DRENVO-932537 format. One record per residue (C-alpha): residue in one letter; residue number from 1; z negated, x, y negated. Coordinates in steps of 0.05 Angstrom, whole numbers, plus 5000, padded with zeros to 4 digits. Each point is the difference from the previous one (the first is absolute). Layout:
BEGIN
+---------+-----+------+------+------+
: residuo : num :   zz :   xx :   yy :
+---------+-----+------+------+------+
:       A : NUM :    Z :    X :    Y :
...
+---------+-----+------+------+------+
END
This chain:
BEGIN
+---------+-----+------+------+------+
: residuo : num :   zz :   xx :   yy :
+---------+-----+------+------+------+
:       M :   1 : 2233 : 7607 : 6964 :
:       S :   2 : 4979 : 4931 : 5004 :
:       E :   3 : 4952 : 4966 : 5053 :
:       S :   4 : 4992 : 4930 : 5011 :
:       P :   5 : 4940 : 4960 : 5025 :
:       S :   6 : 5029 : 4961 : 5060 :
:       N :   7 : 5034 : 5018 : 5065 :
:       P :   8 : 5035 : 4935 : 5017 :
:       P :   9 : 5036 : 4990 : 5067 :
:       P :  10 : 5078 : 5009 : 5002 :
:       V :  11 : 5044 : 4951 : 4962 :
:       G :  12 : 5078 : 4992 : 5010 :
:       S :  13 : 5049 : 5005 : 4946 :
:       V :  14 : 5026 : 4938 : 4966 :
:       P :  15 : 5065 : 4984 : 4965 :
:       P :  16 : 4995 : 4969 : 4927 :
:       K :  17 : 4996 : 4928 : 4994 :
:       P :  18 : 5038 : 4968 : 4945 :
:       G :  19 : 4958 : 4955 : 4953 :
:       G :  20 : 4932 : 5029 : 5016 :
:       T :  21 : 4958 : 5064 : 5024 :
:       S :  22 : 4962 : 4964 : 5053 :
:       I :  23 : 5005 : 5033 : 5068 :
:       A :  24 : 4994 : 4959 : 5060 :
:       R :  25 : 4943 : 5005 : 5050 :
:       I :  26 : 4969 : 5061 : 4963 :
:       L :  27 : 4941 : 4990 : 4955 :
:       V :  28 : 5001 : 5053 : 4944 :
:       I :  29 : 4931 : 5000 : 4968 :
:       A :  30 : 5001 : 5036 : 4934 :
:       V :  31 : 4932 : 5022 : 4987 :
:       G :  32 : 4994 : 5006 : 4925 :
:       L :  33 : 4943 : 5047 : 4980 :
:       A :  34 : 5007 : 4979 : 4930 :
:       G :  35 : 4944 : 4991 : 4945 :
:       V :  36 : 4976 : 5055 : 4957 :
:       A :  37 : 5025 : 5052 : 5047 :
:       G :  38 : 5072 : 4978 : 5001 :
:       A :  39 : 5042 : 4979 : 5058 :
:       A :  40 : 5017 : 5038 : 5066 :
:       F :  41 : 5033 : 4962 : 5057 :
:       G :  42 : 4982 : 5005 : 5072 :
:       V :  43 : 5036 : 4959 : 5050 :
:       V :  44 : 4990 : 4974 : 5069 :
:       Y :  45 : 5051 : 4972 : 5049 :
:       Y :  46 : 4991 : 4947 : 5053 :
:       Q :  47 : 5056 : 4978 : 5043 :
:       N :  48 : 5014 : 4943 : 5040 :
:       K :  49 : 4952 : 4953 : 4969 :
:       D :  50 : 5006 : 4935 : 4968 :
:       V :  51 : 4981 : 5016 : 4933 :
:       P :  52 : 5036 : 4983 : 4929 :
:       P :  53 : 5045 : 5057 : 4972 :
:       V :  54 : 4973 : 5038 : 4938 :
:       D :  55 : 5049 : 5008 : 4941 :
:       T :  56 : 5004 : 5075 : 5001 :
:       M :  57 : 5038 : 5003 : 4932 :
:       K :  58 : 4938 : 4965 : 4966 :
:       A :  59 : 4953 : 5054 : 5030 :
:       L :  60 : 5053 : 5052 : 4976 :
:       K :  61 : 5000 : 4972 : 4924 :
:       S :  62 : 4923 : 4995 : 4998 :
:       A :  63 : 4996 : 5075 : 5023 :
:       V :  64 : 5048 : 5018 : 4947 :
:       T :  65 : 4962 : 4962 : 4949 :
:       E :  66 : 4939 : 5043 : 5019 :
:       V :  67 : 5038 : 5060 : 4992 :
:       D :  68 : 5020 : 4992 : 4924 :
:       R :  69 : 4924 : 4980 : 4993 :
:       Y :  70 : 4973 : 5067 : 5022 :
:       S :  71 : 5058 : 5048 : 4974 :
:       K :  72 : 4958 : 5007 : 4936 :
:       L :  73 : 4935 : 5030 : 4990 :
:       D :  74 : 4947 : 4944 : 5002 :
:       P :  75 : 4972 : 4989 : 4927 :
:       A :  76 : 4927 : 5018 : 5025 :
:       Y :  77 : 5035 : 5070 : 4999 :
:       T :  78 : 5026 : 5049 : 4944 :
:       D :  79 : 5049 : 5053 : 5006 :
:       A :  80 : 4992 : 5043 : 4939 :
:       N :  81 : 5034 : 5064 : 5021 :
:       G :  82 : 5058 : 4961 : 5035 :
:       D :  83 : 4994 : 5027 : 5071 :
:       L :  84 : 5006 : 4927 : 5024 :
:       I :  85 : 4929 : 5009 : 5033 :
:       A :  86 : 4939 : 4963 : 4972 :
:       D :  87 : 4954 : 5046 : 4953 :
:       E :  88 : 4931 : 5018 : 5018 :
:       P :  89 : 4946 : 4956 : 4975 :
:       K :  90 : 4976 : 5024 : 4929 :
:       D :  91 : 4930 : 4976 : 5015 :
:       A :  92 : 4965 : 5048 : 5047 :
:       A :  93 : 4959 : 4947 : 5031 :
:       K :  94 : 5060 : 4966 : 5031 :
:       F :  95 : 5019 : 5064 : 5045 :
:       V :  96 : 4980 : 4996 : 5073 :
:       N :  97 : 4965 : 5054 : 5039 :
:       P :  98 : 4973 : 4971 : 5062 :
:       A :  99 : 4954 : 5034 : 5046 :
:       E : 100 : 5047 : 4986 : 5061 :
:       L : 101 : 5077 : 5003 : 4998 :
:       T : 102 : 5043 : 4953 : 5030 :
:       F : 103 : 5071 : 5012 : 5032 :
:       T : 104 : 5054 : 4963 : 5034 :
:       T : 105 : 5076 : 5015 : 5009 :
:       V : 106 : 5046 : 4943 : 4991 :
:       V : 107 : 4961 : 4936 : 5020 :
:       F : 108 : 5055 : 4981 : 5053 :
:       D : 109 : 4978 : 5060 : 5047 :
:       D : 110 : 4954 : 4981 : 5058 :
:       A : 111 : 4933 : 5021 : 4966 :
:       D : 112 : 4968 : 5025 : 5063 :
:       K : 113 : 5058 : 5048 : 5017 :
:       A : 114 : 5011 : 5018 : 4927 :
:       E : 115 : 4920 : 5019 : 4991 :
:       Q : 116 : 5009 : 5047 : 5062 :
:       I : 117 : 5068 : 5034 : 4980 :
:       W : 118 : 4975 : 5011 : 4927 :
:       K : 119 : 4933 : 5022 : 5023 :
:       P : 120 : 5016 : 5076 : 4981 :
:       F : 121 : 5017 : 4985 : 4929 :
:       L : 122 : 4942 : 4954 : 4994 :
:       D : 123 : 4955 : 5060 : 5023 :
:       H : 124 : 5036 : 5044 : 4947 :
:       L : 125 : 4993 : 4949 : 4948 :
:       A : 126 : 4931 : 4995 : 5014 :
:       Q : 127 : 4984 : 5075 : 4995 :
:       T : 128 : 5045 : 5008 : 4938 :
:       T : 129 : 4968 : 4947 : 4957 :
:       G : 130 : 4930 : 5002 : 5034 :
:       K : 131 : 4996 : 4926 : 5016 :
:       K : 132 : 4997 : 4961 : 5064 :
:       V : 133 : 5067 : 4971 : 5008 :
:       T : 134 : 5016 : 4936 : 5042 :
:       Y : 135 : 5065 : 4967 : 5023 :
:       L : 136 : 4998 : 4933 : 4968 :
:       K : 137 : 5013 : 4947 : 5055 :
:       R : 138 : 4974 : 4937 : 4968 :
:       V : 139 : 5003 : 4963 : 4935 :
:       P : 140 : 4944 : 5027 : 4950 :
:       G : 141 : 4942 : 4956 : 4993 :
:       A : 142 : 5016 : 4968 : 5069 :
:       P : 143 : 4940 : 4973 : 5041 :
:       P : 144 : 4975 : 5051 : 5061 :
:       A : 145 : 5048 : 4993 : 5054 :
:       S : 146 : 4944 : 4972 : 5048 :
:       A : 147 : 4995 : 4941 : 4950 :
:       P : 148 : 5033 : 4933 : 5023 :
:       A : 149 : 5070 : 4996 : 4977 :
:       P : 150 : 5019 : 4942 : 4958 :
:       A : 151 : 5054 : 4954 : 5022 :
:       P : 152 : 5071 : 5026 : 4988 :
:       K : 153 : 5029 : 4970 : 4941 :
:       K : 154 : 5079 : 4978 : 5009 :
:       E : 155 : 5042 : 4992 : 4934 :
:       E : 156 : 5055 : 4945 : 5003 :
:       G : 157 : 5066 : 5031 : 5026 :
:       E : 158 : 4956 : 5054 : 5038 :
:       D : 159 : 4992 : 5012 : 5074 :
:       S : 160 : 4929 : 5000 : 5025 :
:       P : 161 : 4967 : 5068 : 4980 :
:       P : 162 : 5000 : 5050 : 5062 :
:       P : 163 : 4935 : 5011 : 5034 :
:       G : 164 : 4958 : 5060 : 4984 :
:       D : 165 : 4951 : 5022 : 4943 :
:       P : 166 : 5017 : 4945 : 4946 :
:       Y : 167 : 4979 : 5055 : 4946 :
:       A : 168 : 5045 : 5056 : 5029 :
:       L : 169 : 5031 : 5038 : 4938 :
:       N : 170 : 5071 : 4991 : 5024 :
:       A : 171 : 5040 : 4967 : 4943 :
:       I : 172 : 5029 : 5034 : 4938 :
:       N : 173 : 4963 : 4948 : 4953 :
:       E : 174 : 4933 : 5025 : 5033 :
:       Q : 175 : 5019 : 5069 : 4994 :
:       L : 176 : 5018 : 4992 : 4921 :
:       A : 177 : 4940 : 4963 : 4986 :
:       A : 178 : 4956 : 5054 : 5030 :
:       V : 179 : 5037 : 5052 : 4962 :
:       R : 180 : 4996 : 4961 : 4932 :
:       E : 181 : 4927 : 4987 : 5009 :
:       G : 182 : 4984 : 5075 : 5016 :
:       K : 183 : 4981 : 4987 : 5069 :
:       L : 184 : 5057 : 5032 : 5039 :
:       H : 185 : 5000 : 5069 : 4976 :
:       V : 186 : 5055 : 5034 : 5030 :
:       T : 187 : 5054 : 4972 : 5035 :
:       A : 188 : 5079 : 4997 : 5013 :
:       F : 189 : 5052 : 4943 : 4983 :
:       S : 190 : 5067 : 4996 : 5033 :
:       T : 191 : 5062 : 5014 : 4953 :
:       G : 192 : 5012 : 4925 : 4989 :
:       S : 193 : 4929 : 4988 : 4976 :
:       V : 194 : 4986 : 5058 : 4956 :
:       T : 195 : 5031 : 4966 : 4931 :
:       Q : 196 : 4958 : 4942 : 5017 :
:       A : 197 : 4937 : 5040 : 5015 :
:       V : 198 : 5011 : 5044 : 4930 :
:       S : 199 : 5013 : 4938 : 4958 :
:       T : 200 : 4947 : 4948 : 5026 :
:       A : 201 : 4943 : 5042 : 5028 :
:       G : 202 : 5000 : 5068 : 4957 :
:       F : 203 : 5025 : 5043 : 5065 :
:       V : 204 : 5009 : 5072 : 4979 :
:       P : 205 : 5051 : 5031 : 5049 :
:       L : 206 : 4982 : 5073 : 5013 :
:       F : 207 : 5031 : 5021 : 5068 :
:       V : 208 : 5055 : 4991 : 5051 :
:       P : 209 : 5009 : 5035 : 5069 :
:       A : 210 : 5060 : 5052 : 4990 :
:       D : 211 : 5037 : 5050 : 5046 :
:       V : 212 : 4987 : 5079 : 4993 :
:       T : 213 : 5048 : 5007 : 4938 :
:       G : 214 : 4956 : 4939 : 4969 :
:       T : 215 : 5057 : 4953 : 5004 :
:       F : 216 : 4984 : 4927 : 5010 :
:       A : 217 : 5049 : 4945 : 5016 :
:       Y : 218 : 5023 : 4950 : 5045 :
:       E : 219 : 5060 : 4951 : 4992 :
:       M : 220 : 5014 : 4928 : 5018 :
:       E : 221 : 5047 : 4991 : 5052 :
:       I : 222 : 5040 : 4940 : 5027 :
:       I : 223 : 5011 : 5005 : 5074 :
:       V : 224 : 5034 : 4958 : 5050 :
:       P : 225 : 5001 : 5002 : 5076 :
:       A : 226 : 5046 : 5053 : 5029 :
:       A : 227 : 5053 : 4957 : 5028 :
:       S : 228 : 4999 : 4954 : 4940 :
:       P : 229 : 5068 : 4994 : 4967 :
:       V : 230 : 4973 : 5007 : 4934 :
:       Q : 231 : 5018 : 5061 : 4969 :
:       K : 232 : 4984 : 4999 : 4926 :
:       P : 233 : 4957 : 4953 : 4958 :
:       E : 234 : 5055 : 4958 : 4979 :
:       D : 235 : 5003 : 4979 : 5076 :
:       L : 236 : 4934 : 4963 : 4995 :
:       K : 237 : 5028 : 4941 : 4967 :
:       G : 238 : 4988 : 4942 : 5046 :
:       K : 239 : 4943 : 5038 : 5040 :
:       A : 240 : 4923 : 4993 : 5001 :
:       I : 241 : 4965 : 5061 : 4968 :
:       A : 242 : 4924 : 5017 : 5015 :
:       F : 243 : 4958 : 5015 : 4942 :
:       T : 244 : 4929 : 5023 : 5015 :
:       G : 245 : 4961 : 4971 : 4938 :
:       M : 246 : 5004 : 4992 : 4928 :
:       S : 247 : 4943 : 5058 : 4990 :
:       S : 248 : 5048 : 5050 : 5029 :
:       N : 249 : 5045 : 5041 : 4960 :
:       S : 250 : 5048 : 5024 : 5055 :
:       G : 251 : 4989 : 4934 : 5040 :
:       A : 252 : 5018 : 4947 : 4950 :
:       K : 253 : 5002 : 5015 : 4926 :
:       A : 254 : 5047 : 5058 : 4998 :
:       P : 255 : 5050 : 4973 : 5050 :
:       L : 256 : 5002 : 4935 : 4962 :
:       V : 257 : 5020 : 5034 : 4941 :
:       T : 258 : 5051 : 5045 : 5036 :
:       L : 259 : 5037 : 4945 : 5037 :
:       K : 260 : 5003 : 4957 : 4935 :
:       E : 261 : 5021 : 5065 : 4952 :
:       E : 262 : 5040 : 5040 : 5045 :
:       F : 263 : 5036 : 4950 : 5046 :
:       N : 264 : 4993 : 4934 : 4962 :
:       L : 265 : 4965 : 4967 : 5058 :
:       L : 266 : 4947 : 4952 : 4986 :
:       P : 267 : 4948 : 4966 : 5044 :
:       D : 268 : 5015 : 4931 : 5030 :
:       R : 269 : 5071 : 5003 : 4962 :
:       D : 270 : 5029 : 5058 : 5044 :
:       Y : 271 : 4944 : 5012 : 5052 :
:       S : 272 : 4940 : 4970 : 5030 :
:       F : 273 : 4939 : 5037 : 5007 :
:       V : 274 : 4931 : 5001 : 5036 :
:       F : 275 : 4936 : 5036 : 4987 :
:       S : 276 : 4970 : 5042 : 5056 :
:       G : 277 : 4938 : 5020 : 4969 :
:       D : 278 : 5004 : 5074 : 5024 :
:       H : 279 : 5048 : 5056 : 4999 :
:       R : 280 : 4985 : 5017 : 5075 :
:       H : 281 : 5017 : 4933 : 5022 :
:       S : 282 : 5065 : 4994 : 4961 :
:       I : 283 : 5018 : 5073 : 5030 :
:       R : 284 : 4987 : 4974 : 5075 :
:       D : 285 : 5041 : 4935 : 4989 :
:       V : 286 : 5058 : 5039 : 4973 :
:       A : 287 : 4995 : 5050 : 5056 :
:       A : 288 : 4994 : 4942 : 5053 :
:       G : 289 : 5058 : 4961 : 4968 :
:       K : 290 : 4961 : 4946 : 4980 :
:       V : 291 : 5018 : 4997 : 4927 :
:       A : 292 : 5061 : 5014 : 4960 :
:       A : 293 : 4972 : 5053 : 4954 :
:       A : 294 : 4938 : 5019 : 4966 :
:       C : 295 : 4975 : 5038 : 4942 :
:       V : 296 : 4949 : 5055 : 5014 :
:       A : 297 : 4969 : 5061 : 4977 :
:       N : 298 : 5035 : 5062 : 5036 :
:       D : 299 : 4930 : 5040 : 5001 :
:       I : 300 : 4969 : 4944 : 5045 :
:       L : 301 : 5067 : 5003 : 5039 :
:       G : 302 : 4998 : 5068 : 5014 :
:       Q : 303 : 4925 : 4999 : 5018 :
:       M : 304 : 5019 : 4942 : 5057 :
:       I : 305 : 5056 : 5048 : 5023 :
:       A : 306 : 4957 : 5062 : 5008 :
:       A : 307 : 4947 : 4956 : 5036 :
:       G : 308 : 5049 : 4975 : 5046 :
:       E : 309 : 4991 : 4925 : 4979 :
:       V : 310 : 5071 : 4992 : 4989 :
:       K : 311 : 5060 : 5041 : 5020 :
:       A : 312 : 5044 : 5027 : 4940 :
:       D : 313 : 5065 : 4981 : 5037 :
:       A : 314 : 4977 : 4922 : 4997 :
:       F : 315 : 5021 : 4988 : 4932 :
:       R : 316 : 5045 : 5029 : 4944 :
:       S : 317 : 4989 : 5009 : 4925 :
:       I : 318 : 5050 : 4966 : 4952 :
:       Y : 319 : 4964 : 5017 : 4937 :
:       K : 320 : 4948 : 5047 : 4970 :
:       S : 321 : 4970 : 4998 : 4929 :
:       K : 322 : 4981 : 5048 : 4955 :
:       P : 323 : 4934 : 5028 : 5010 :
:       F : 324 : 4932 : 4971 : 4984 :
:       P : 325 : 4935 : 5024 : 4999 :
:       P : 326 : 4955 : 4989 : 5064 :
:       V : 327 : 4934 : 4970 : 5003 :
:       C : 328 : 4954 : 5023 : 4946 :
:       F : 329 : 4920 : 5015 : 4998 :
:       G : 330 : 4965 : 4988 : 4936 :
:       V : 331 : 4932 : 4976 : 4967 :
:       P : 332 : 4978 : 4949 : 4951 :
:       V : 333 : 5009 : 5019 : 4928 :
:       T : 334 : 4924 : 4986 : 4997 :
:       L : 335 : 4980 : 5056 : 5037 :
:       E : 336 : 4955 : 5050 : 4967 :
:       P : 337 : 5046 : 5059 : 4982 :
:       G : 338 : 4960 : 5054 : 5030 :
:       L : 339 : 5004 : 4966 : 5063 :
:       K : 340 : 5070 : 4988 : 4998 :
:       A : 341 : 5013 : 5078 : 4991 :
:       S : 342 : 4961 : 5009 : 5064 :
:       I : 343 : 5042 : 4948 : 5033 :
:       R : 344 : 5062 : 5030 : 4972 :
:       K : 345 : 4975 : 5067 : 5029 :
:       A : 346 : 4985 : 4969 : 5068 :
:       F : 347 : 5077 : 4981 : 5006 :
:       E : 348 : 5024 : 5068 : 4976 :
:       T : 349 : 4959 : 5040 : 5045 :
:       F : 350 : 5005 : 4960 : 5064 :
:       N : 351 : 5036 : 5034 : 5056 :
:       M : 352 : 5035 : 4951 : 5046 :
:       A : 353 : 5021 : 5053 : 5055 :
:       G : 354 : 4962 : 4986 : 5063 :
:       T : 355 : 4971 : 4935 : 4979 :
:       S : 356 : 5010 : 4926 : 5019 :
:       V : 357 : 5031 : 4994 : 4929 :
:       G : 358 : 5046 : 5052 : 5014 :
:       E : 359 : 5023 : 4968 : 5063 :
:       R : 360 : 5009 : 4933 : 4965 :
:       Y : 361 : 5053 : 5030 : 4951 :
:       K : 362 : 5029 : 5048 : 5050 :
:       A : 363 : 5063 : 4958 : 5017 :
:       Q : 364 : 5012 : 4992 : 4920 :
:       K : 365 : 4989 : 5075 : 4990 :
:       R : 366 : 4947 : 4990 : 4950 :
:       V : 367 : 4951 : 5055 : 5003 :
:       K : 368 : 4956 : 4994 : 4934 :
:       F : 369 : 4983 : 4957 : 4936 :
:       V : 370 : 5035 : 5016 : 4934 :
:       P : 371 : 4989 : 4965 : 4936 :
:       V : 372 : 5039 : 4946 : 4974 :
:       D : 373 : 5027 : 4981 : 4931 :
:       Y : 374 : 4998 : 4921 : 5002 :
:       K : 375 : 5045 : 4997 : 4933 :
:       K : 376 : 5053 : 5048 : 5032 :
:       D : 377 : 4997 : 4991 : 5074 :
:       F : 378 : 4992 : 4923 : 5005 :
:       G : 379 : 5057 : 4987 : 4948 :
:       Y : 380 : 5050 : 4976 : 5053 :
:       V : 381 : 4946 : 4955 : 5027 :
:       R : 382 : 4986 : 4973 : 4936 :
:       E : 383 : 5076 : 4987 : 4989 :
:       V : 384 : 5006 : 4963 : 5062 :
:       D : 385 : 4940 : 4956 : 4981 :
:       A : 386 : 5030 : 4986 : 4934 :
:       K : 387 : 5068 : 4982 : 5030 :
:       L : 388 : 4968 : 4958 : 5050 :
:       S : 389 : 4961 : 4958 : 4943 :
:       K : 390 : 5062 : 4982 : 4975 :
:       F : 391 : 5032 : 4982 : 5067 :
:       F : 392 : 5020 : 4935 : 4989 :
:       E : 393 : 5017 : 4996 : 4928 :
:       A : 394 : 5068 : 4984 : 4994 :
:       K : 395 : 5050 : 5057 : 4972 :
+---------+-----+------+------+------+
END
């Protein structure tokens, strides 16, 4: 599952333009959350504005470069046992054992709503560990919410920052930094961001939500409007495809690789593309016939259908990938081993039935947390990243 930060207004399908990748009258702002944390791309669309077009291929190539950078464990970490996860510190003084635990789900979730949904688990985590547990909504070290807010900064090529708390924890780079610094103790990353979190922040994947048999998986699907003449991926040549953002496995990374390797379709050469920034936005646009196709996570798709947000007969699926692991919960490698064991126990013993967490996963038929093996279970995700890192290399 891959969530994305923005919820932009609708945008129509735009055919490819020879000789360039600019899309008329649509500003695509690719916000690169790069730096030490790596890159994750969120996108906002504005229609009917007289603004210079942005080169989407340039943004894509920049994102691919970052994928290559975080495909290997950061030199700050070691991996003596070959499990592809950073080793625990040898110096006991480097372990973190806070008096109060902090928790988040994926940072793109609405923090206030997520806090309420996850309260039963937070209460269980507190009882199991003997520590107070707080849902982390603001960047660690930020001044009190009552303090005067600084003037929002605007980087070149970015839109004005959205109104609200400038210190809200709502970007992957901030989440990664908090994990790396040992200030975010239990958190979740979407599928497409787990490798980056492991490699650059010392994230240790522990559990994923699963069905009653312990099975956990979702697939990437390419969907088209029900009335579309497109019957198979090959028919997308000359069409516009909506990706969500480059932090998303199913929303961008996996479909880019799939379209190239299985169907010899390349962005700009064979199809144009836009970034919607959000799976739900992409799904709604396809259902409304506003885009030619979109690449989405089918667990989110199923959730929207079950909630009545879209009708199942409004679209068709023309491709389904191999299974991927879903959103993954874990801890920093620097967390004190005894505390880490207590957190494991909390996930293992939490009963979702009858709780808001259970309701959250009801449509996906996930009823419990099960342990995850990063080396084995995320192998396909790492394979996609490895292929994407060489995406623009000539064969």
